Each structure stands twice: as structure tokens, then as C-alpha cells.
ROBAKE-765025 format. One record per residue (C-alpha): x, y, z; residue in one letter. Coordinates in Angstrom, 3 decimals. Example, Ala and Ser with C-alpha at 12.3 -4.5 7.8 and 13.67 -1.06 7.14 Angstrom:
<rs>
+----------+----------+----------+------+
:       px :       py :       pz : type :
+----------+----------+----------+------+
:   12.300 :   -4.500 :    7.800 :    A :
:   13.670 :   -1.060 :    7.140 :    S :
+----------+----------+----------+------+
</rs>
This chain:
<rs>
+----------+----------+----------+------+
:       px :       py :       pz : type :
+----------+----------+----------+------+
:  -24.178 :    5.281 :   26.807 :    M :
:  -25.306 :    7.664 :   24.059 :    E :
:  -22.569 :    8.784 :   21.664 :    I :
:  -23.063 :   11.861 :   19.497 :    Q :
:  -22.338 :   10.697 :   15.968 :    L :
:  -21.226 :   13.080 :   13.270 :    R :
:  -23.886 :   13.907 :   10.681 :    D :
:  -22.467 :   11.624 :    7.997 :    Y :
:  -21.993 :    8.776 :   10.501 :    Q :
:  -25.639 :    9.119 :   11.562 :    K :
:  -26.727 :    9.205 :    7.913 :    A :
:  -24.719 :    6.052 :    7.161 :    A :
:  -26.214 :    4.275 :   10.166 :    S :
:  -29.743 :    5.368 :    9.214 :    D :
:  -29.307 :    4.029 :    5.686 :    K :
:  -27.896 :    0.750 :    6.958 :    A :
:  -30.632 :    0.135 :    9.542 :    V :
:  -33.379 :    0.906 :    7.016 :    A :
:  -31.684 :   -1.392 :    4.503 :    F :
:  -31.342 :   -4.283 :    6.939 :    L :
:  -34.870 :   -4.026 :    8.312 :    L :
:  -36.579 :   -3.764 :    4.924 :    N :
:  -37.884 :   -7.287 :    4.172 :    P :
:  -38.300 :   -6.472 :    0.483 :    R :
:  -34.559 :   -5.990 :    0.023 :    I :
:  -32.862 :   -9.339 :   -0.575 :    K :
:  -29.406 :   -8.250 :   -1.791 :    H :
:  -26.375 :   -6.973 :    0.148 :    N :
:  -25.224 :   -3.373 :    0.562 :    G :
:  -21.992 :   -1.393 :    0.774 :    L :
:  -21.041 :    1.709 :    2.775 :    I :
:  -17.936 :    3.659 :    1.733 :    V :
:  -16.310 :    5.765 :    4.464 :    I :
:  -12.825 :    7.299 :    4.046 :    P :
:   -9.906 :    6.192 :    6.201 :    T :
:  -10.132 :    8.102 :    9.482 :    G :
:  -13.883 :    8.648 :    9.053 :    G :
:  -14.863 :    6.534 :   12.060 :    G :
:  -16.251 :    3.285 :   10.629 :    K :
:  -16.043 :    1.756 :   14.117 :    S :
:  -18.674 :    4.142 :   15.473 :    W :
:  -20.971 :    3.484 :   12.514 :    I :
:  -20.660 :   -0.279 :   12.965 :    I :
:  -21.417 :    0.001 :   16.685 :    A :
:  -24.441 :    2.230 :   16.105 :    D :
:  -25.897 :   -0.090 :   13.452 :    I :
:  -25.452 :   -3.153 :   15.660 :    A :
:  -27.052 :   -1.366 :   18.607 :    N :
:  -30.103 :   -0.183 :   16.643 :    R :
:  -31.259 :   -3.251 :   14.696 :    V :
:  -32.190 :   -5.034 :   17.954 :    N :
:  -31.352 :   -8.479 :   16.621 :    D :
:  -28.445 :  -10.879 :   16.290 :    N :
:  -25.567 :   -9.163 :   14.476 :    V :
:  -22.287 :  -10.796 :   13.466 :    L :
:  -19.425 :   -8.371 :   12.785 :    I :
:  -16.410 :   -9.610 :   10.852 :    F :
:  -13.081 :   -7.830 :   11.332 :    C :
:  -10.005 :   -8.723 :    9.266 :    P :
:   -7.440 :   -8.603 :   12.084 :    S :
:   -7.173 :   -8.706 :   15.850 :    R :
:   -6.137 :   -5.013 :   15.918 :    E :
:   -9.217 :   -3.865 :   14.031 :    I :
:  -11.435 :   -6.205 :   16.038 :    L :
:  -10.174 :   -4.695 :   19.296 :    I :
:  -10.779 :   -1.142 :   18.026 :    Q :
:  -14.311 :   -1.970 :   16.875 :    N :
:  -15.179 :   -3.894 :   20.027 :    Y :
:  -13.992 :   -1.037 :   22.247 :    E :
:  -16.283 :    1.393 :   20.405 :    K :
:  -19.186 :   -1.039 :   20.817 :    M :
:  -18.538 :   -1.238 :   24.541 :    Q :
:  -18.914 :    2.537 :   24.806 :    K :
:  -22.299 :    2.500 :   23.050 :    I :
:  -23.709 :   -0.748 :   24.430 :    C :
:  -21.594 :   -2.910 :   26.750 :    P :
:  -24.274 :   -5.612 :   27.077 :    F :
:  -24.803 :   -8.763 :   25.007 :    D :
:  -21.464 :   -8.348 :   23.188 :    C :
:  -18.756 :  -10.947 :   22.724 :    S :
:  -15.612 :  -11.822 :   20.785 :    V :
:  -15.115 :  -14.971 :   18.712 :    Y :
:  -11.459 :  -14.994 :   17.707 :    S :
:   -8.707 :  -17.502 :   18.413 :    A :
:   -6.026 :  -14.812 :   18.128 :    S :
:   -7.606 :  -13.015 :   21.076 :    L :
:   -8.139 :  -16.187 :   23.090 :    G :
:  -11.922 :  -15.726 :   23.234 :    Q :
:  -14.628 :  -17.774 :   21.558 :    K :
:  -17.972 :  -16.598 :   22.870 :    Q :
:  -21.188 :  -15.917 :   20.987 :    I :
:  -23.675 :  -13.253 :   22.067 :    A :
:  -26.378 :  -11.118 :   20.474 :    K :
:  -23.645 :   -8.893 :   19.002 :    I :
:  -20.558 :  -10.936 :   18.154 :    T :
:  -17.259 :   -9.617 :   16.799 :    F :
:  -15.377 :  -12.330 :   14.931 :    A :
:  -12.512 :  -13.095 :   12.585 :    T :
:  -13.403 :  -15.205 :    9.574 :    I :
:  -10.540 :  -17.640 :   10.218 :    G :
:  -12.056 :  -18.569 :   13.572 :    S :
:  -15.679 :  -18.686 :   12.437 :    A :
:  -15.258 :  -20.629 :    9.206 :    I :
:  -14.795 :  -24.026 :   10.884 :    N :
:  -17.851 :  -23.594 :   13.095 :    H :
:  -20.414 :  -22.151 :   10.691 :    K :
:  -23.273 :  -23.982 :   12.388 :    E :
:  -22.830 :  -21.860 :   15.520 :    L :
:  -23.833 :  -18.736 :   13.573 :    F :
:  -26.914 :  -19.960 :   11.702 :    N :
:  -29.228 :  -17.851 :   13.860 :    H :
:  -27.618 :  -14.548 :   12.848 :    F :
:  -29.869 :  -12.531 :   10.526 :    K :
:  -27.445 :   -9.684 :    9.886 :    Y :
:  -23.727 :   -9.525 :    9.139 :    V :
:  -21.468 :   -6.459 :    8.996 :    L :
:  -18.057 :   -6.801 :    7.320 :    V :
:  -15.295 :   -4.304 :    8.034 :    D :
:  -12.723 :   -3.899 :    5.235 :    E :
:  -15.263 :   -5.452 :    2.870 :    A :
:  -12.931 :   -5.246 :   -0.128 :    H :
:  -11.079 :   -8.239 :    1.337 :    L :
:  -14.046 :  -10.509 :    0.532 :    C :
:  -13.253 :  -12.548 :   -2.563 :    N :
:  -16.571 :  -13.123 :   -4.370 :    P :
:  -15.220 :  -16.117 :   -6.325 :    K :
:  -13.619 :  -18.227 :   -3.617 :    E :
:  -12.329 :  -18.240 :   -0.082 :    G :
:  -13.582 :  -18.260 :    3.492 :    M :
:  -15.988 :  -15.332 :    3.233 :    Y :
:  -17.721 :  -16.806 :    0.179 :    K :
:  -17.976 :  -20.228 :    1.832 :    E :
:  -19.341 :  -18.758 :    5.064 :    F :
:  -21.964 :  -16.563 :    3.390 :    F :
:  -23.178 :  -19.409 :    1.198 :    Q :
:  -23.903 :  -21.451 :    4.319 :    S :
:  -26.110 :  -18.759 :    5.894 :    M :
:  -29.379 :  -16.996 :    5.212 :    R :
:  -28.456 :  -13.487 :    6.187 :    C :
:  -28.348 :   -9.937 :    4.896 :    K :
:  -24.882 :   -8.412 :    4.682 :    I :
:  -23.522 :   -4.878 :    4.715 :    I :
:  -19.867 :   -4.268 :    3.974 :    G :
:  -17.885 :   -1.191 :    4.960 :    L :
:  -14.692 :   -0.057 :    3.259 :    S :
:  -12.537 :    2.960 :    2.479 :    A :
:  -11.123 :    1.221 :   -0.612 :    T :
:  -14.077 :   -0.478 :   -2.342 :    P :
:  -12.177 :   -2.097 :   -5.190 :    Y :
:  -10.381 :   -5.359 :   -5.882 :    R :
:   -7.687 :   -6.273 :   -8.352 :    L :
:   -8.890 :   -8.494 :  -11.158 :    S :
:   -6.719 :  -10.224 :  -13.753 :    S :
:   -7.545 :  -12.383 :  -16.736 :    S :
:   -5.745 :  -13.588 :  -19.823 :    R :
:   -8.394 :  -12.077 :  -22.112 :    D :
:   -8.993 :   -8.711 :  -20.477 :    F :
:   -5.722 :   -7.998 :  -18.679 :    G :
:   -5.637 :   -6.416 :  -15.221 :    S :
:   -7.868 :   -3.771 :  -13.695 :    M :
:   -9.168 :   -2.531 :  -10.383 :    L :
:  -12.851 :   -3.408 :  -10.190 :    K :
:  -15.303 :   -1.587 :   -7.949 :    F :
:  -16.595 :   -4.371 :   -5.696 :    I :
:  -20.249 :   -3.848 :   -6.591 :    T :
:  -19.284 :   -4.407 :  -10.246 :    R :
:  -17.463 :   -7.736 :  -10.001 :    T :
:  -19.117 :  -10.836 :  -11.410 :    R :
:  -20.048 :  -12.564 :   -9.215 :    P :
:  -20.326 :   -9.979 :   -6.436 :    C :
:  -21.119 :  -10.096 :   -2.732 :    I :
:  -22.134 :   -6.440 :   -2.341 :    F :
:  -24.386 :   -5.226 :   -5.134 :    S :
:  -25.516 :   -1.739 :   -4.038 :    E :
:  -23.784 :    1.315 :   -2.588 :    V :
:  -26.248 :    2.442 :    0.057 :    I :
:  -24.131 :    5.310 :    1.411 :    Y :
:  -20.833 :    7.032 :    0.636 :    Q :
:  -19.016 :   10.207 :    1.607 :    V :
:  -16.090 :   11.762 :   -0.246 :    Q :
:  -12.620 :   12.231 :    1.261 :    I :
:  -12.677 :   15.896 :    0.229 :    S :
:  -15.951 :   16.400 :    2.131 :    T :
:  -14.459 :   15.177 :    5.418 :    L :
:  -11.324 :   17.266 :    4.831 :    L :
:  -13.432 :   20.386 :    4.235 :    D :
:  -15.393 :   19.678 :    7.432 :    M :
:  -12.169 :   19.344 :    9.437 :    G :
:  -12.711 :   15.685 :   10.291 :    Y :
:   -9.480 :   14.648 :    8.570 :    L :
:   -6.019 :   16.141 :    8.896 :    A :
:   -4.558 :   18.368 :    6.228 :    K :
:   -1.777 :   16.624 :    4.327 :    L :
:    1.290 :   18.199 :    2.743 :    D :
:    2.841 :   16.155 :   -0.057 :    Y :
:    6.523 :   16.118 :   -0.982 :    Y :
:    7.633 :   14.292 :   -4.131 :    A :
:   11.371 :   13.662 :   -3.710 :    M :
:   12.556 :   11.153 :   -6.264 :    N :
:   16.274 :   10.340 :   -6.005 :    P :
:   18.589 :   11.645 :   -8.705 :    I :
:   18.595 :    9.241 :  -11.633 :    G :
:   15.376 :    7.463 :  -10.641 :    W :
:   13.821 :    6.060 :  -13.820 :    N :
:   10.441 :    4.428 :  -13.553 :    E :
:   10.828 :    3.048 :  -17.084 :    L :
:   13.338 :    0.598 :  -15.633 :    N :
:   10.619 :   -0.999 :  -13.499 :    L :
:    9.000 :   -4.056 :  -15.051 :    K :
:    5.393 :   -5.056 :  -14.480 :    V :
:    4.752 :   -8.598 :  -13.263 :    N :
:    3.026 :  -11.203 :  -15.421 :    T :
:   -0.497 :  -10.464 :  -14.174 :    N :
:   -0.033 :   -6.711 :  -14.515 :    G :
:   -0.703 :   -5.924 :  -10.871 :    T :
:    2.584 :   -4.419 :   -9.660 :    D :
:    6.300 :   -4.115 :  -10.339 :    Y :
:    8.542 :   -7.169 :  -10.114 :    T :
:   10.842 :   -7.546 :   -7.138 :    D :
:   13.801 :   -8.071 :   -9.454 :    K :
:   13.321 :   -4.831 :  -11.392 :    S :
:   12.755 :   -2.761 :   -8.244 :    V :
:   15.890 :   -4.155 :   -6.571 :    I :
:   17.937 :   -3.516 :   -9.723 :    R :
:   16.790 :    0.125 :   -9.835 :    E :
:   17.418 :    0.582 :   -6.106 :    Y :
:   20.980 :   -0.656 :   -6.452 :    E :
:   21.649 :    1.300 :   -9.657 :    R :
:   20.977 :    4.655 :   -7.966 :    I :
:   21.844 :    3.704 :   -4.337 :    D :
:   18.280 :    4.178 :   -3.190 :    F :
:   19.269 :    2.879 :    0.242 :    Y :
:   21.665 :    5.753 :    0.884 :    G :
:   19.110 :    8.261 :   -0.400 :    F :
:   16.451 :    6.920 :    1.984 :    L :
:   18.797 :    7.274 :    4.961 :    V :
:   19.630 :   10.845 :    3.885 :    H :
:   15.940 :   11.831 :    3.654 :    I :
:   15.024 :   10.354 :    7.047 :    V :
:   18.010 :   12.085 :    8.672 :    Q :
:   16.857 :   15.400 :    7.176 :    R :
:   13.353 :   14.846 :    8.548 :    L :
:   14.746 :   14.125 :   12.000 :    M :
:   16.937 :   17.249 :   12.004 :    N :
:   15.231 :   19.872 :    9.819 :    P :
:   17.082 :   23.098 :    9.032 :    K :
:   13.888 :   25.012 :    9.776 :    S :
:   10.481 :   24.277 :   11.229 :    G :
:    9.425 :   21.876 :   13.946 :    V :
:   10.958 :   18.437 :   14.245 :    R :
:    8.562 :   15.663 :   13.227 :    R :
:    6.985 :   13.733 :   16.097 :    K :
:    7.132 :   10.291 :   14.516 :    G :
:    8.416 :    8.983 :   11.199 :    I :
:    6.840 :    5.852 :    9.749 :    L :
:    8.727 :    4.501 :    6.727 :    V :
:    7.080 :    2.038 :    4.349 :    F :
:    9.573 :   -0.194 :    2.548 :    T :
:    9.106 :   -3.126 :    0.220 :    R :
:   12.089 :   -5.185 :    1.303 :    F :
:   13.924 :   -5.813 :    4.536 :    L :
:   17.196 :   -4.442 :    3.113 :    K :
:   16.035 :   -0.782 :    3.119 :    E :
:   14.731 :   -1.158 :    6.667 :    A :
:   18.005 :   -2.655 :    7.838 :    E :
:   20.006 :    0.199 :    6.315 :    R :
:   17.949 :    2.628 :    8.392 :    L :
:   18.649 :    0.720 :   11.616 :    T :
:   22.389 :    0.669 :   10.840 :    W :
:   22.520 :    4.393 :   10.092 :    S :
:   19.952 :    5.962 :   12.435 :    I :
:   20.161 :    5.035 :   16.135 :    P :
:   16.872 :    4.020 :   17.703 :    G :
:   15.184 :    2.941 :   14.480 :    T :
:   13.033 :   -0.187 :   14.828 :    A :
:   11.740 :   -2.613 :   12.213 :    I :
:    8.259 :   -4.095 :   12.075 :    V :
:    7.562 :   -6.811 :    9.508 :    S :
:    5.347 :   -9.810 :    8.993 :    G :
:    8.027 :  -11.868 :   10.762 :    E :
:    8.008 :   -9.718 :   13.920 :    T :
:    6.479 :  -11.641 :   16.855 :    P :
:    3.179 :  -10.212 :   18.061 :    K :
:    4.434 :   -9.122 :   21.491 :    K :
:    7.557 :   -7.507 :   20.053 :    E :
:    5.472 :   -5.672 :   17.459 :    R :
:    3.164 :   -4.345 :   20.176 :    E :
:    6.160 :   -3.233 :   22.258 :    R :
:    7.726 :   -1.377 :   19.323 :    V :
:    4.506 :    0.398 :   18.394 :    L :
:    3.797 :    1.471 :   21.966 :    E :
:    7.335 :    2.854 :   22.247 :    A :
:    6.890 :    4.622 :   18.903 :    F :
:    3.662 :    6.260 :   20.085 :    K :
:    5.372 :    7.291 :   23.333 :    A :
:    8.180 :    8.994 :   21.400 :    G :
:   10.809 :    6.557 :   22.651 :    E :
:   11.443 :    5.226 :   19.126 :    I :
:   11.823 :    8.035 :   16.554 :    P :
:   11.581 :    5.972 :   13.364 :    V :
:    9.762 :    2.746 :   12.525 :    V :
:   10.658 :    1.027 :    9.270 :    A :
:    7.690 :   -1.027 :    8.240 :    N :
:    8.044 :   -3.911 :    5.797 :    V :
:    4.677 :   -4.934 :    4.401 :    G :
:    2.506 :   -4.312 :    7.495 :    V :
:    0.728 :   -1.426 :    9.315 :    L :
:   -1.338 :   -0.466 :    6.274 :    T :
:   -4.630 :   -1.027 :    8.106 :    T :
:   -5.565 :   -1.135 :   11.756 :    G :
:   -2.702 :    1.069 :   12.986 :    F :
:   -4.499 :    3.837 :   14.861 :    D :
:   -2.099 :    6.638 :   15.878 :    Y :
:   -3.659 :   10.073 :   15.221 :    P :
:   -0.534 :   11.989 :   16.328 :    E :
:    1.544 :   10.413 :   13.539 :    L :
:    2.666 :   13.312 :   11.367 :    D :
:    5.149 :   11.862 :    8.863 :    T :
:    4.874 :    9.067 :    6.318 :    I :
:    7.830 :    8.184 :    4.096 :    V :
:    6.712 :    6.146 :    1.091 :    M :
:    9.907 :    4.329 :    0.177 :    A :
:    8.446 :    1.883 :   -2.308 :    R :
:    6.853 :    2.197 :   -5.743 :    P :
:    3.488 :    0.546 :   -6.239 :    T :
:    0.765 :    0.191 :   -8.836 :    M :
:   -1.794 :   -0.501 :   -6.098 :    S :
:   -4.185 :    2.379 :   -5.462 :    L :
:   -5.497 :    0.616 :   -2.351 :    A :
:   -1.993 :    0.277 :   -0.894 :    L :
:   -1.188 :    3.932 :   -1.633 :    W :
:   -4.390 :    5.172 :   -0.016 :    Y :
:   -4.081 :    2.917 :    3.037 :    Q :
:   -0.481 :    4.037 :    3.628 :    I :
:   -1.264 :    7.746 :    3.244 :    V :
:   -4.281 :    7.181 :    5.478 :    G :
:   -2.013 :    6.437 :    8.436 :    R :
:   -1.310 :   10.193 :    8.649 :    A :
:   -4.767 :   11.520 :    7.808 :    I :
:   -6.319 :   11.167 :   11.258 :    R :
:   -6.568 :   14.571 :   12.965 :    P :
:   -5.015 :   15.429 :   16.314 :    H :
:   -4.902 :   18.742 :   18.232 :    P :
:   -1.087 :   18.661 :   18.258 :    N :
:   -0.801 :   18.046 :   14.512 :    K :
:   -1.007 :   21.000 :   12.171 :    E :
:   -0.555 :   18.867 :    9.047 :    A :
:    0.607 :   15.404 :    8.148 :    G :
:    3.534 :   15.035 :    5.771 :    W :
:    3.609 :   12.476 :    2.974 :    V :
:    7.165 :   12.180 :    1.633 :    V :
:    7.122 :   10.085 :   -1.532 :    D :
:   10.416 :    8.796 :   -2.908 :    L :
:    9.108 :    6.619 :   -5.747 :    C :
:    6.738 :    8.541 :   -8.023 :    G :
:    3.476 :    7.485 :   -6.378 :    N :
:    2.086 :   11.024 :   -6.067 :    I :
:    2.441 :   11.466 :   -9.828 :    K :
:    0.849 :    8.055 :  -10.418 :    R :
:   -2.209 :    8.403 :   -8.184 :    F :
:   -2.486 :   12.047 :   -7.121 :    G :
:   -3.305 :   13.287 :   -3.631 :    E :
:   -5.926 :   11.294 :   -1.753 :    V :
:   -8.173 :   14.364 :   -1.468 :    K :
:   -8.562 :   14.147 :   -5.251 :    D :
:   -9.973 :   10.612 :   -5.112 :    L :
:  -13.701 :   10.719 :   -5.830 :    R :
:  -16.423 :    8.089 :   -6.013 :    L :
:  -18.590 :    8.700 :   -9.063 :    V :
:  -21.895 :    7.003 :   -9.889 :    D :
:  -21.987 :    6.516 :  -13.648 :    G :
:  -25.643 :    5.494 :  -13.506 :    G :
:  -27.276 :    2.097 :  -13.073 :    N :
:  -24.928 :    1.358 :  -10.186 :    G :
:  -21.779 :    1.727 :  -12.262 :    K :
:  -19.635 :    3.269 :   -9.556 :    W :
:  -15.993 :    4.125 :  -10.240 :    A :
:  -13.093 :    5.919 :   -8.534 :    V :
:  -11.578 :    8.967 :  -10.224 :    Y :
:   -8.588 :   11.201 :   -9.490 :    S :
:   -8.302 :   14.569 :  -11.247 :    N :
:  -10.837 :   13.437 :  -13.882 :    N :
:   -8.860 :   10.245 :  -14.590 :    R :
:  -10.724 :    6.993 :  -14.032 :    Q :
:   -8.755 :    4.562 :  -11.850 :    L :
:  -11.180 :    1.640 :  -11.493 :    T :
:  -12.859 :   -0.525 :  -14.131 :    N :
:  -10.279 :    0.447 :  -16.727 :    V :
:   -7.387 :   -1.690 :  -17.941 :    R :
:   -3.925 :   -0.951 :  -16.624 :    F :
+----------+----------+----------+------+
</rs>
């Protein structure tokens, strides 16, 4: 079946195929596509066009299913899934796999010449399963990511976000294609977002303490600030207002991101029908809750530490960011849950209760900038966010 790719998706696929098939190129490449930009279609088109064995790594069963379904629409033949979490371990010409399942059977994949990695920023170039797997193979690799940076900490240099082509060592050494978030917004491929900064009265970010490696705020300091200003009551008040607005249309679904279970529990006690999804939620129960949420049967889902990637619900129109963070990747992934367009959605709302908009800006302002000689960096409103010390 022939799928009509968008211009930038076709351009990304063209660059990738040329890169993979060029025998003179020995290093690995990176493609940067914004959240909601359709990486699944690009992956499927690349795999279909190279006409060789292609191994596609996906970081979770949800993302694997999404990518595999797109592949089936382009080319349903010679495709398989190798993932214990999905109960399938088959190898074909085009194989979708999770690294946890493949790592213990590396010898089964020695014949693969090409590897595509979705959410490539999850590959640790210094250690871990991806590094071990790639070292055992002779293959050319292309990674795809919306957030191409990793947190790096050292005693001598402190903490910083490093663009993944600039880490030492690195797995992906060249950006072969990228498209800006603002470009896709201007073209109408992403939903318009309205931002609302609503810090509670008395909120003081100076009371938050940074952890020892400089990567985020400590649990202890966040909890102390929450309790000092009754953040829990404020969160309930805001969600109730969103559910029953004095003017305008009622929001179709409210997804609340919390850091701790306590905020989520307060919502369930105060707002009937609210459900909690966390890392402790059994898989079947999580799937049931999310399907009911999409069907409008559950008005509010309080999410504790999950649903930042792989949650595909274009109709979602309201995000409540009820946690402070120093992580640009986390901020962008959370906001990205509302950026997918849908005919019934005029604009997505991002309601921030913890100063994150001030810290990072709106995601449309994030820009990838090539500083020359491959020195890529991410900027927001002319402020460099990667490869600078916190």
C-alpha cells in the first residue's frame, strides 16, 4: 500500500536511505523530528525502501505497536515482532524489537545490516544494553528522536544537557535531517497550544533544592514546598475549574502530571471519576483506564511518572503540569501529549502550576541550531539550553 508522506517526512526518508546505502559512510546518523511529526511513518518508509534486513528498536511495547501498525499499512510482508512483553519472538526481513528482549540473543541478529532506533536519546553511549548490542554487530545505525539530548554529570564539569551527537563517546555522530517545531506548527501539522502559567499564591522556587548531581529538584524540598502552600488543595481547585469553566467549552480530557502519588490521590478523593496511572499500575488496568479516558468515561487521569512517551491520543486538549522539573526533555515530552492535531480540537491547553513555562519557554520557541562543525545545540528565545552548565 502506498502512503502519501508529508514533504518533510519524504525528505527525512530520502536522507536516511541515501545515508544507509552509501558504502563510503561508516558512521551513524540522527534524524530529529518533533513530537507529533510522524516518526512512525518515516521509520516504515525507510525500512520499506532499503530492500535489506532492517532491525527497528522501540523503547516500549506501546511505541512498538504504533510503529509496527504503520509498517503493516506500508508493507505487511516480511515483518515481525521480537519482544517478550508482546509475547512474540519472530525474526523477519524487517523486525521490530525491544532491546531487553534482543540483548540476550545477539547472535540471532548478526545478519542485519541496518538498525533504526526510535527514541534514540535513550541510548547510553558509555554503558548499557544498546552499547553492548551495537558493539557486537557490524551495522549502520540511524536514530530518531524529538529530544536529541542526554543529561551528563561530572564532578569536574557539573551537570549539563548534551546534544547526543556531541557526547564523548557517541553513538550518533551526524545530524542527517531535522525539522523545527515552529515549522510544523506553521504548516498546520501540529496543534496550536495555549499556555497558562498559574503558580499558587506563595509559591517560591527558591525554596526548591537541587539534587547532588544537579539534574533536578530533591523530593524533600518539593514536598516541603507543596505542604507549606497547600499545593494539593490548589491542584484540586484548578482541575475543578477546568472541568466546570465559567465560560467557553468544557475540556474533553484532562491529563494531570504529578511527581508523587499524594497529589494524584487528593484528586481522586475530591473529584469523582478521577483515575490514577503510575508505574505500579498493572498493564491491563492501565490499558483499561486509558481506553476509558479516550472514550470520555473518565474525565481526569492523574499520571505519576508515566505517559510521557508513547501515549497517542490526538483529541487530548488539556495538560496540567503539576510538578516542577529541571528536565527540558520531560517538559517537552509532557507538553507534546497535547500537540497532536485533531479536527475537534481548536487548541491544546498547557496549564503549568510550577514555573516550568518561565524556565523553558513554549515548545514552539525550541530551535535546533547548527553552530558549525556539527556543534548542534537547542535554544529557546536565544538562550542556549544544551551544552551549557546548569
